[in-house]
C-alpha positions in Angstrom: -208.1 100.2 1.7 -208.0 104.0 1.1 -207.7 105.4 -2.4 -204.2 105.7 -3.8 -204.0 109.5 -3.5 -204.7 109.2 0.2 -202.1 106.6 0.9 -199.6 107.4 3.5 -196.1 106.5 2.4 -193.0 105.5 4.3 -189.6 105.6 2.6 -186.6 103.8 4.2 -183.2 104.6 2.7 -182.7 108.2 1.5 -179.3 107.9 -0.1 -178.1 108.7 -3.7 -181.1 107.1 -5.3 -183.7 107.0 -2.5 -183.8 110.7 -1.7 -184.8 111.9 -5.2 -187.3 109.0 -5.5 -188.9 110.0 -2.2 -188.9 113.6 -3.4 -190.9 112.7 -6.5 -193.5 110.8 -4.4 -193.9 114.0 -2.3 -194.2 116.1 -5.4 -197.1 113.8 -6.5 -199.0 114.9 -3.4 -198.3 112.0 -1.0 -197.7 112.3 2.8 -194.2 110.8 3.2 -192.4 109.7 6.4 -188.7 109.0 6.0 -186.0 107.1 7.8 -182.3 106.8 7.0 -179.4 105.5 9.2 -177.7 108.9 8.6 -180.3 111.5 9.3 -178.4 114.2 7.5 -179.2 112.5 4.2 -182.9 113.0 4.9 -182.6 116.6 6.0 -183.5 118.1 2.5 -186.7 116.0 2.4 -187.6 117.0 5.9 -187.1 120.6 5.0 -189.6 120.1 2.2 -192.2 118.6 4.5 -191.4 115.0 5.0 -191.9 113.5 8.5 -188.8 112.0 10.2 -189.0 108.7 12.0 -186.4 107.3 14.4 -186.5 103.8 13.0 -187.9 101.7 10.1 -190.6 100.3 12.5 -191.8 103.8 13.5 -191.8 104.9 9.8 -193.9 102.0 8.7 -196.3 101.8 11.6 -199.0 104.0 10.1 -198.1 103.7 6.4 -200.2 102.2 3.6 -197.2 101.8 1.4 -193.6 101.3 2.5 -190.6 101.6 0.1 -187.2 100.4 1.0 -183.9 101.2 -0.8 -181.0 100.1 1.3 -177.5 98.8 0.4 -177.1 95.1 0.6 -179.2 91.9 0.9 -178.2 91.7 4.6 -179.8 95.1 5.1 -182.9 94.1 3.3 -183.2 90.9 5.4 -182.8 92.9 8.6 -185.3 95.6 7.6 -188.0 93.1 6.6 -187.4 89.9 8.6 -185.9 90.9 12.0 -188.1 90.7 15.1 -189.1 94.4 14.7 -189.0 94.2 10.9 -191.5 95.4 8.4 -193.2 92.1 8.0 -194.3 92.2 11.7 -194.8 95.9 12.3 -196.5 97.1 9.1 -200.3 97.3 9.4 -202.5 94.7 7.8 -203.0 95.3 4.0 -199.9 97.4 3.7 -197.8 97.3 0.5 -194.1 96.6 1.1 -192.0 97.5 -2.0 -188.3 96.8 -2.1 -186.4 99.0 -4.6 -183.0 97.5 -3.6 -181.1 95.2 -6.0 -181.0 92.1 -3.8 -181.3 88.3 -3.8 -184.1 86.7 -5.8 -184.4 84.0 -3.1 -184.7 86.6 -0.4 -187.4 88.5 -2.3 -189.4 85.3 -2.5 -189.0 84.7 1.2 -190.2 88.3 2.0 -193.2 87.9 -0.3 -194.2 84.7 1.2 -193.8 86.0 4.8 -195.8 89.1 4.0 -198.7 87.0 2.5 -199.0 85.0 5.8 -199.3 88.3 7.7 -202.0 89.7 5.2 -199.6 92.2 3.7 -198.4 92.6 0.1 -194.6 92.6 -0.7 -192.9 92.6 -4.1 -189.5 93.2 -5.4 -189.1 96.3 -7.6 -185.4 97.0 -8.3 -184.7 100.0 -10.6 -182.3 101.0 -13.3 -181.4 104.4 -14.6 -178.8 105.6 -12.0 -178.7 108.8 -10.0 -179.7 110.9 -13.0 -182.8 108.8 -13.6 -183.8 109.1 -10.0 -183.3 112.9 -10.1 -185.3 113.2 -13.4 -188.0 110.8 -12.3 -187.4 108.6 -15.3 -186.3 105.3 -13.8 -187.1 101.9 -15.2 -188.9 99.7 -12.7 -188.5 95.9 -12.8 -191.4 94.4 -10.9 -191.5 90.9 -9.5 -195.3 90.7 -9.6 -198.2 90.7 -12.1 -199.4 94.0 -13.5 -202.9 93.6 -12.1 -201.6 92.8 -8.6 -199.6 96.1 -8.5 -202.5 98.2 -9.8 -203.4 99.7 -6.4 -200.0 101.4 -6.0 -199.3 102.1 -9.7 -199.9 105.9 -9.4 -197.1 106.1 -6.8 -194.7 104.0 -9.0 -195.4 106.2 -12.0 -194.4 109.3 -10.0 -190.7 108.4 -10.3 -190.5 106.2 -13.4 -190.9 106.3 -17.2 -191.1 102.6 -17.8 -192.3 99.6 -15.8 -191.7 96.0 -16.7 -193.6 93.2 -15.0 -192.0 89.8 -14.5 -195.0 88.2 -12.8 -193.5 86.3 -9.9 -191.8 87.1 -6.6 -188.0 87.3 -7.1 -188.3 87.5 -10.8 -187.8 91.3 -10.8 -184.4 90.7 -9.0 -183.4 88.1 -11.5 -184.3 90.5 -14.4 -182.3 93.3 -12.7 -179.3 91.0 -12.5 -179.6 90.4 -16.2 -179.3 94.2 -16.7 -176.2 94.3 -14.5 -174.7 91.3 -16.4 -175.1 93.2 -19.7 -173.8 96.4 -18.2 -170.8 94.7 -16.8 -169.7 93.7 -20.3 -170.3 97.2 -21.5 -168.2 98.8 -18.7 -165.3 96.5 -19.3 -165.5 97.2 -23.1 -165.7 100.9 -22.5 -162.6 100.8 -20.2 -160.7 98.6 -22.7 -161.6 100.9 -25.6 -160.4 104.0 -23.8 -157.1 102.4 -22.9 -156.5 101.2 -26.4 -157.3 104.6 -27.9 -155.1 106.5 -25.4 -152.1 104.1 -25.9 -152.7 104.1 -29.6 -152.4 107.9 -29.8 -156.0 108.6 -30.9 -158.1 111.5 -30.2 -160.1 109.7 -27.5 -163.1 112.0 -27.7 -163.4 111.4 -31.4 -163.1 107.7 -30.8 -165.9 107.8 -28.3 -168.1 109.7 -30.7 -167.3 107.2 -33.5 -167.9 104.0 -31.5 -170.9 105.5 -29.8 -172.6 106.1 -33.2 -172.3 102.4 -34.3 -172.8 98.8 -33.2 -169.9 99.1 -30.7 -171.8 101.8 -28.8 -173.5 101.5 -25.5 -175.1 103.9 -23.0 -172.1 103.1 -20.7 -169.7 104.2 -23.4 -171.5 107.4 -24.4 -172.7 108.4 -20.9 -169.7 107.4 -18.7 -166.8 107.3 -21.2 -166.6 111.1 -21.4 -166.7 111.4 -17.6 -163.8 108.9 -17.3 -161.9 110.8 -19.9 -162.4 114.1 -17.9 -161.3 112.4 -14.6 -164.9 112.8 -13.2 -165.4 109.8 -10.9 -168.4 111.2 -9.0 -170.8 108.3 -8.4 -174.0 107.9 -10.3 -173.8 104.3 -9.1 -171.2 103.2 -6.6 -168.5 100.7 -7.4 -169.2 98.8 -4.2 -172.8 98.4 -5.1 -172.1 97.3 -8.6 -169.6 94.8 -7.2 -172.4 93.5 -4.9 -174.7 93.2 -7.9 -172.2 91.2 -9.9 -171.6 88.9 -6.9 -175.4 88.3 -6.7 -175.4 87.4 -10.5 -172.6 84.9 -9.9 -174.4 83.4 -7.0 -177.5 83.1 -9.2 -175.5 81.5 -12.0 -174.1 78.9 -9.6 -177.6 78.1 -8.4 -178.6 77.5 -12.0 -175.4 75.6 -12.8 -174.3 77.9 -15.6 -171.1 79.9 -16.1 -171.0 83.7 -16.8 -167.3 84.3 -17.8 -167.9 88.0 -18.7 -169.4 88.7 -15.3 -166.7 86.8 -13.5 -164.1 89.0 -15.3 -165.9 92.2 -14.5 -166.3 91.1 -10.8 -162.6 90.4 -10.6 -161.8 93.9 -11.8 -164.5 95.7 -9.7 -163.4 93.7 -6.7 -159.8 94.9 -7.3 -161.0 98.5 -7.6 -163.0 98.2 -4.4 -160.0 96.7 -2.5 -157.7 99.6 -3.5 -160.1 102.3 -2.2 -162.5 102.8 -5.2 -165.6 101.5 -3.6 -167.3 104.9 -3.2 -166.4 106.1 -6.7 -168.7 105.8 -9.7 -168.5 102.7 -11.9 -166.6 104.7 -14.6 -163.6 104.6 -12.2 -162.9 101.1 -13.6 -160.7 103.0 -16.1 -158.3 103.9 -13.2 -157.1 100.3 -13.3 -155.6 101.1 -16.7 -154.2 104.5 -15.6 -150.7 105.6 -14.6 -150.1 105.1 -10.9 -149.9 108.8 -10.2 -153.4 109.3 -11.7 -154.8 106.4 -9.6 -153.2 107.9 -6.4 -154.6 111.3 -7.2 -158.1 109.7 -7.3 -157.5 108.2 -3.9 -156.5 104.7 -4.8 -153.7 102.7 -3.1 -152.4 99.6 -4.9 -150.7 98.6 -1.7 -154.1 97.5 -0.3 -154.6 94.9 -3.0 -154.8 91.3 -1.8 -152.5 89.6 -4.4 -153.0 86.1 -3.1 -155.4 85.3 -6.0 -152.6 86.0 -8.4 -149.9 83.9 -6.7 -149.2 80.3 -8.1 -149.7 77.4 -5.8 -147.2 74.5 -6.5 -147.2 75.5 -10.2 -151.0 74.9 -10.5 -152.6 78.0 -12.0 -155.6 79.3 -10.1 -158.3 80.7 -12.4 -159.3 84.2 -11.5 -163.0 83.3 -11.6 -162.6 82.1 -8.0 -164.2 78.7 -8.5 -162.5 75.5 -7.4 -162.1 73.5 -10.6 -159.6 70.9 -9.4 -156.3 70.2 -11.2 -157.8 69.5 -14.6 -159.4 72.9 -15.2 -158.1 74.8 -18.2 -158.1 78.5 -17.5 -160.1 80.6 -20.0 -158.0 83.8 -19.5 -156.0 83.0 -22.7 -152.6 83.5 -21.0 -149.5 81.3 -21.6 -148.8 79.8 -18.2 -145.8 77.8 -19.1 -143.6 80.5 -17.8 -144.3 83.4 -15.5 -148.1 84.0 -15.2 -149.2 87.4 -16.2 -151.4 89.1 -13.5 -155.1 88.6 -14.2 -155.7 92.4 -14.0 -154.3 92.8 -17.5 -151.9 95.7 -16.8 -148.9 94.1 -18.4 -145.6 95.8 -17.7 -147.3 98.7 -16.0 -149.0 96.6 -13.4 -148.8 97.7 -9.8 -150.6 94.7 -8.3 -147.6 93.4 -6.5 -146.0 96.7 -5.4 
């Protein structure tokens, strides 16, 4: 194969994260061809010299390295495994690198299918958000051994500051889900802390500085807390994509026969936020679930869209908000007293709008 600097690169998916990543690859001197379902999102790259392709197949046809960063596992499966997918159309010896946060099992399937076709595929989800993509400081989470990735390492280093190797196909995805699991707890903690401070009459900015300087701090709290406080819900990472990631983590936990109650709580809240119109906001918009209705409406949310069936009792049997079928003997872990009227799982108390 040609030397790394002479590799031709295809980049499929030039959205919030993909566009700046592709830009850094171009800045490193690589010839880049781009494809995106909405061409306008690739226009800035094209203006800088990227070549436009009308489909993923056309983009990949002459590429030595193909990157994908699409939305959902179903998109990944279609791009790689359809009849005109990358596994079939990419040239022999090509590297196929998926940056999407997706299913570990799907990543293994793609890797195995690529090897049969004499191509090299590995999962490489990223973390660092939009700002990390813009700055070129993303953390890469690789489902392959370091020595196996060496031929494409210079390209990976063009948009990252750290690379972690997890040695096996799909393991990068599992490790990324661990990141999302931890982040989920931080996001809920940040939203809870803001609500408690506001209702407790504190200077919320001072509270964020205090908590952020100690053991209660997190990058979620110090980075996204001030944005939420200012009413800035511009996405660095979309609610609908975070909800997707948490769903993948729950699926993985079910496959492993373990329970992740923190993730299940966070998924319930982000699912609620997505239902009422917050899917395209940033993850800090979780705080809007605690806000006055007028503030939520001003941000574009509509509580009337919420499916309240999950909160409705069925013949006096309480249904746990985790979504699992535990039978009649399951004791809910939400901590509510269910002998009387059940309090909505969203936690809003007297200000809840879930049933309006």
